[in-house]
Legacy VTK file of the C-alpha trace (Angstrom):
# vtk DataFile Version 3.0
C-alpha trace
ASCII
DATASET POLYDATA
POINTS 138 float
108.074 127.129 94.372
104.826 128.189 96.033
102.983 127.930 92.713
104.451 124.546 91.969
103.449 123.204 95.418
100.070 124.992 95.392
100.566 126.754 98.709
100.524 130.261 100.158
103.249 131.605 102.453
100.797 133.555 104.655
97.999 130.997 105.038
99.636 127.686 104.247
97.648 124.803 102.822
93.947 124.358 103.295
92.743 121.237 105.055
91.357 119.925 101.767
94.669 120.519 99.959
96.613 118.799 102.748
94.246 115.825 102.660
94.494 115.598 98.874
98.296 115.797 99.015
98.423 113.058 101.664
96.157 110.838 99.585
98.276 111.472 96.498
101.728 111.145 98.120
101.043 108.985 101.174
101.997 109.615 104.768
105.296 111.272 105.662
107.068 108.288 107.179
110.034 106.157 106.376
109.423 102.629 105.274
111.301 100.338 107.632
114.086 98.277 106.125
113.380 94.599 105.569
114.008 92.659 108.756
116.182 89.588 108.991
114.422 86.517 110.407
115.525 85.528 113.906
116.724 82.073 112.848
119.045 83.702 110.277
120.483 85.995 112.958
121.010 82.969 115.205
122.793 81.049 112.429
124.973 84.081 111.668
126.084 84.160 115.296
126.641 80.409 115.369
128.477 80.027 112.044
129.900 83.463 111.214
133.451 84.752 111.391
135.754 83.178 113.946
133.112 80.602 114.941
133.512 79.000 111.518
137.205 78.412 112.252
136.327 76.829 115.585
133.780 74.569 113.882
136.489 73.546 111.413
138.864 72.799 114.297
136.225 70.677 116.039
135.507 68.795 112.815
139.231 68.091 112.329
139.488 66.852 115.922
136.582 64.453 115.396
138.106 63.340 112.105
141.491 62.727 113.769
139.788 60.761 116.547
137.935 58.671 113.946
141.211 57.877 112.179
142.855 56.941 115.489
139.860 54.805 116.471
140.081 52.834 113.230
143.835 52.205 113.542
144.278 51.625 117.301
142.429 49.238 119.579
142.345 51.811 122.388
142.781 55.253 120.812
143.708 58.234 122.967
140.692 60.389 123.798
142.494 63.722 123.479
141.061 64.620 120.062
137.564 63.568 121.075
137.647 65.750 124.193
139.098 68.671 122.272
136.383 68.373 119.601
133.640 68.288 122.242
135.103 71.308 124.049
135.429 73.312 120.821
131.836 72.466 119.870
130.572 73.473 123.316
132.503 76.756 123.201
131.134 77.655 119.769
127.542 76.841 120.748
127.703 78.720 124.067
129.294 81.829 122.551
126.859 81.758 119.606
123.835 81.563 121.913
125.215 84.288 124.168
126.006 86.666 121.299
122.556 86.062 119.757
120.959 86.854 123.124
122.943 90.091 123.426
122.153 91.124 119.850
118.421 90.508 120.228
118.365 92.372 123.540
120.122 95.402 122.030
117.826 95.435 118.977
114.773 95.440 121.262
116.229 98.408 123.148
116.776 100.274 119.871
113.175 99.557 118.827
111.930 100.961 122.128
113.884 104.193 121.505
112.075 104.671 118.212
108.704 104.420 119.940
109.585 106.650 122.905
109.218 110.139 121.495
106.488 110.902 118.983
107.590 113.483 116.426
105.452 116.608 116.058
105.744 119.566 113.713
104.327 123.085 113.723
102.398 123.733 110.490
100.430 126.579 108.982
96.942 125.522 107.825
94.434 128.093 106.615
96.342 130.803 108.491
96.352 128.928 111.833
99.380 127.333 113.466
98.759 123.698 114.375
100.822 120.936 115.963
100.578 117.779 113.870
102.281 114.431 113.975
105.206 114.472 111.576
103.762 111.581 109.590
100.661 113.680 108.825
102.656 116.437 107.114
101.767 117.095 103.489
103.910 118.463 100.684
103.330 122.185 100.361
LINES 1 139
138 0 1 2 3 4 5 6 7 8 9 10 11 12 13 14 15 16 17 18 19 20 21 22 23 24 25 26 27 28 29 30 31 32 33 34 35 36 37 38 39 40 41 42 43 44 45 46 47 48 49 50 51 52 53 54 55 56 57 58 59 60 61 62 63 64 65 66 67 68 69 70 71 72 73 74 75 76 77 78 79 80 81 82 83 84 85 86 87 88 89 90 91 92 93 94 95 96 97 98 99 100 101 102 103 104 105 106 107 108 109 110 111 112 113 114 115 116 117 118 119 120 121 122 123 124 125 126 127 128 129 130 131 132 133 134 135 136 137
């Protein structure tokens, strides 16, 4: 394994070997996953899951009111009010859940930046503390 990686157990890598390995392999860090745009997250909160059923209920209420308005001279306003209330509930809960989700994701991002990761390495026989992203294979 030491021969394959070009290292020595007593002295570790030389600075030149570590630099060459980093240039060849890149830095030791995870590539972040692709992020979802904020407008997509907002739409998911507004139209996802149970909210879709509430939107359907509001649409049916407006449709029922439209049918009543075309058949009666003075239609009852019950379906109109119910449709407006359902729409308001869906919008308010969607905005609130989006706000909570964005707030929690910002907190999680701050955790990632709080503690820098360091590692103890052996380079040319000396023990050094390096950032974990600067580690080289070997």
